[in-house]
N, C-alpha and C positions, 0 to 999 in steps of 0.2 A: 777905445781899445786899451786893454791892459798891457803893461810892459811885458814884452816877450811873445805876445800874440803874433802870428804870421800874417802878413799882408801881401796879397798878390795884386799887382797894379801894372798899368801900361805907362811907359815913359820912353821917350827917344826912340820910338820904333820897335821896342822890345817889351815883352812881358817879364816882369821882375818879381822877386820875393825878397822880403826883408822882415826881420823881427821888429815889432813896434818899439820905438825909442831909438832905433839905429838910423843914422843918416844915409848910409849906403846900402845898396841891395846886396844880398848874399848870393843870389843866383839870377841869371838872365836867360830867357828862352825865346825862340822865334815865334812860337804859337802859344795861345792862351791855354790850350789843353795840356801842353807840356809843363807850363808854369804852374797850373793848378795841381797837377800830379806831384810835382816837386814840393810845392807849398803844403799839400796834404801830408806828404811824408814827413816833412819837418815838424808840422803841427802835431802829428801823431806821436812822433818820437819825444817831443817836449811836453805833451799833454796840455796843449793850449788851444785857443780858438784860431780858426783859419778864416780870415776875411778876404773875400774875393771881390775885387772892384771891377766895374765895367770900364770900357775904354774912356768914357767921359769922366771917370773918377768917382762916380756914385757907387754905393755898396750894392752889389748884386746878390750876394750870398754870404751866409755866415755858418760855419760848422764848428762844433765844439768837440774836442777829443780829450780824454775818452768821453763817450756819450753821457755817462753818468754824471759828469760835471756840468751839464747843460742846465742853467737856472730856469729855463722855460719848461713847462709841463706838457706842452703840446708836442705831438709826434710830427715828424716830417722835417 
């Protein structure tokens, strides 16, 4: 992940968001859906990638904002 990209992850019973390179979470939510929405909003505002991890810590999804920055040519 590039510095500044937003990471959504599970830790200590909560779903959290943090920019890559930061030690501490910038927000915490009770559900994954709430954390994803908050992380998406942060990534959109900053124009960076949003990496959503599964509960086990593996990457489940990646989204680039704005879409024109996406280095992959495939849709979806």
